[in-house]
C-alpha positions in Angstrom: 0.1 -0.2 -0.3 1.1 3.4 -1.2 0.0 6.6 -1.5 0.0 6.7 -5.1 -1.7 3.5 -5.3 -4.3 5.0 -2.7 -4.9 8.1 -5.2 -5.2 6.1 -8.2 -8.0 4.1 -6.7 -9.6 7.5 -5.8 -9.1 8.7 -8.9 -11.8 6.3 -10.5 -14.0 8.0 -8.5 -13.3 11.8 -9.2 -12.4 14.3 -11.9 -10.9 16.8 -9.4 -7.8 14.5 -8.2 -4.9 14.6 -9.9 -3.3 18.1 -9.3 -2.2 20.3 -6.3 -5.5 21.7 -6.4 -9.6 21.0 -7.1 -10.2 23.7 -9.7 -14.0 24.7 -9.0 -16.1 27.5 -10.8 -18.7 28.9 -8.6 -21.9 29.7 -10.1 -23.5 33.1 -10.2 -25.8 34.7 -7.5 -25.0 32.1 -5.0 -23.2 31.6 -1.4 -20.6 29.0 -1.1 -21.0 27.2 2.6 -17.7 25.5 4.2 -17.7 23.5 7.2 -15.4 21.0 8.5 -15.5 18.3 11.0 -12.5 15.6 12.6 -13.6 11.8 13.6 -11.2 10.7 16.1 -10.6 7.0 16.9 -11.5 6.4 20.5 -13.6 9.8 20.7 -16.1 9.3 17.9 -15.5 5.7 16.6 -13.6 2.6 17.6 -11.5 0.6 15.8 -14.1 -2.6 15.8 -16.8 -0.7 13.9 -17.2 -1.3 10.1 -14.7 0.4 7.8 -17.1 1.5 5.7 -19.8 3.0 9.1 -17.0 4.8 9.8 -16.5 6.5 6.4 -20.3 6.9 6.1 -20.6 8.9 9.7 -17.7 11.1 8.9 -19.5 12.8 5.8 -22.7 12.3 7.4 -21.6 14.8 10.5 -20.4 17.6 7.9 -23.3 17.0 5.8 -25.6 17.6 8.5 -24.4 21.4 8.8 -24.8 22.0 5.3 -28.7 20.8 5.7 -28.7 23.2 8.8 -28.0 26.1 6.7 -30.4 25.0 4.0 -27.9 24.3 1.6 -27.3 21.9 -1.1 -23.7 20.0 -1.0 -21.2 20.0 -3.5 -17.8 18.8 -2.8 -16.2 17.3 0.0 -12.1 17.1 0.9 -11.1 14.0 2.8 -7.8 13.8 4.8 -6.7 10.7 6.7 -4.1 10.3 9.1 -3.8 6.4 9.2 -2.8 4.5 11.9 -0.7 1.4 12.2 -3.6 -1.1 12.3 -5.2 0.3 8.9 -4.6 -1.8 5.8 -5.8 -1.5 2.1 -8.7 -3.2 2.8 -9.8 -1.0 5.9 -9.2 1.9 3.3 -11.1 0.6 0.8 -14.0 -0.3 3.1 -13.7 3.3 4.4 -14.2 5.0 1.2 -16.4 2.4 0.1 -18.8 4.0 2.7 -17.9 7.6 2.5 -18.6 7.3 -1.3 -21.9 5.3 -1.0 -23.3 8.5 1.2 -21.5 11.2 -1.2 -22.9 9.6 -4.7 -26.6 9.7 -3.0 -26.3 13.2 -1.8 -24.7 14.7 -4.9 -21.3 15.8 -2.7 -18.3 15.1 -5.0 -14.9 14.1 -3.6 -12.5 16.8 -4.7 -9.4 15.9 -2.8 -8.1 15.8 0.6 -4.5 14.5 2.4 -2.9 11.7 3.7 -0.6 11.1 6.5 0.0 8.5 9.4 -0.4 8.7 13.2 -0.6 6.4 16.1 -4.3 7.3 16.2 -6.7 7.3 13.1 -8.0 10.6 12.6 -10.4 11.8 9.8 -11.2 15.4 9.0 -13.9 16.0 6.5 -14.3 19.2 4.7 -17.6 19.9 2.9 -18.4 22.6 0.2 -22.1 23.5 -0.4 -24.1 26.1 -1.9 -27.0 28.1 -1.5 -28.7 31.2 -3.2 -27.2 34.1 -2.1 -28.7 35.9 1.3 -30.8 32.7 1.7 -28.8 30.7 4.2 -30.3 29.8 7.4 -28.5 31.2 10.5 -28.5 30.5 14.5 -29.2 34.4 14.5 -32.6 34.6 13.1 -35.2 33.4 16.3 -37.9 35.9 17.0 -40.0 36.2 20.4 -43.3 34.0 19.5 -41.7 31.4 17.0 -42.4 27.7 17.4 -39.1 25.7 18.3 -38.9 22.4 16.1 -36.7 19.3 15.8 -36.7 17.0 12.8 -36.8 13.9 14.5 -37.1 11.9 18.1 -33.7 12.7 20.2 -31.8 10.4 22.1 -28.2 11.3 22.0 -24.8 9.0 20.8 -25.9 5.6 22.4 -29.1 5.9 20.7 -28.3 7.1 17.1 -26.1 4.7 15.6 -26.9 5.9 12.1 -26.9 9.7 11.1 -29.8 11.1 8.9 -28.1 14.4 7.5 -31.6 16.2 6.6 -30.8 17.9 3.7 -34.2 17.6 1.8 -35.7 19.2 4.8 -33.0 21.9 5.3 -33.7 23.3 1.9 -37.4 23.2 2.4 -37.1 25.6 5.4 -34.8 27.8 3.4 -37.0 30.9 3.2 -39.7 29.6 6.2 -37.6 29.2 9.0 -36.1 32.1 10.8 -33.1 30.1 12.2 -31.8 26.8 12.2 -28.4 24.7 13.3 -27.9 20.9 13.6 -27.9 19.2 17.1 -24.6 17.6 17.6 -23.8 18.6 21.2 -27.1 18.2 22.7 -30.6 20.1 23.0 -30.3 22.0 25.8 -26.4 23.5 24.9 -27.8 23.9 21.3 -30.6 25.7 22.0 -28.9 27.8 24.4 -26.4 28.3 21.5 -29.5 29.4 19.3 -30.9 31.7 21.8 -27.9 33.4 22.7 -27.2 34.3 19.0 -30.4 35.3 18.4 -30.8 37.5 21.7 -33.7 35.7 22.9 -34.9 32.8 25.6 -36.7 29.7 25.1 -39.2 27.4 27.0 -39.3 23.5 25.7 -42.7 21.9 26.6 -41.8 18.1 25.4 -38.9 16.7 24.2 -39.6 13.4 21.4 -37.5 10.5 22.5 -35.9 7.5 20.7 -36.5 4.1 21.7 -34.9 3.2 24.5 -33.7 6.9 25.2 -34.4 9.1 28.5 -35.2 12.6 28.6 -31.5 13.1 30.4 -29.9 11.7 27.5 -31.9 13.7 24.7 -31.6 16.8 26.6 -27.7 16.5 26.9 -25.5 13.7 25.5 -25.3 15.0 21.7 -24.6 13.6 18.6 -28.3 13.5 17.3 -27.9 15.4 13.6 -31.4 16.2 13.7 -32.2 20.0 12.9 -33.4 22.7 15.5 -35.1 25.1 13.9 -37.5 28.0 14.9 -40.7 29.5 12.7 -43.6 31.9 12.9 -45.6 29.9 10.2 -46.2 26.2 10.7 -43.7 23.9 9.0 -42.6 20.2 8.9 -41.1 18.7 12.0 -41.8 18.0 15.6 -42.9 20.9 17.8 -41.3 21.5 21.3 -41.6 24.5 22.4 -41.3 28.6 21.8 -39.0 31.8 22.1 -39.6 34.3 24.0 -37.9 37.7 25.1 -35.7 37.2 27.8 -32.2 36.6 28.8 -30.1 35.6 25.8 -30.0 32.0 26.0 -32.1 31.0 29.1 -33.8 28.0 29.2 -36.8 26.3 30.6 -38.0 22.9 30.4 -41.5 21.9 31.8 -41.5 25.4 33.5 -38.5 25.0 35.3 -34.9 26.1 34.6 -32.9 24.3 32.3 -29.0 24.2 32.4 -27.5 24.3 29.1 -25.3 21.4 29.6 -24.1 19.0 26.7 -21.1 17.4 25.2 -18.0 20.2 25.1 -14.8 18.9 23.3 -12.7 21.4 25.4 -14.4 19.5 28.7 -13.5 16.1 27.7 -9.8 16.7 26.6 -6.8 14.7 28.2 
């Protein structure tokens, strides 16, 4: 296994790979959206998981960010720092899972980087696009808005498969006042949305995945459902409302809710 042999295989799946940079011409009257996410061994996955599932999930996490902005994914860059235990078969399976999702969502592999490390580390950058000025933001929630989520919640132990809500995100563009994806727990992410919008929020109910507790849904993270607010009725599950108040303040069932969730800076060694 060599770097050139890996790149040779990837070139069969991408017309962009071969030079030092991919060449992309943006379309007129569009905004480009850029996001990136790490997937790190023993943090986001374990080596006993299927390589194809790790590849799928690594891309799905970044696609969820594009969905939260109401955008359409266009290109991805995939960088791998390979651990000693990975081999050609593992790498092939990893890209098989990633490219399957890329193909189904219209995301072209545009390049990346290869290196080595004692711990497998994956970085997936996605470029998406949306009509100029139409991107959904965290900062647009207004008092009187209904708060929605795109599906039941339960945290990472109850959500083995991420489904990027790309179709829903595009439908919400121009209708929702604010939007983000739930990566670090409903309580913490809603706090962030409200803080950016200068409003407070009251949660009345939390839809749960089978076997999940309210505590897990509020604080565990890795749900990758959309969290959004709107004045009009839109698709999704209503869970509460936005009100005037101290920016970022939350209540659940009438009681003050602490904005606890997963914070990578608090879990570092």
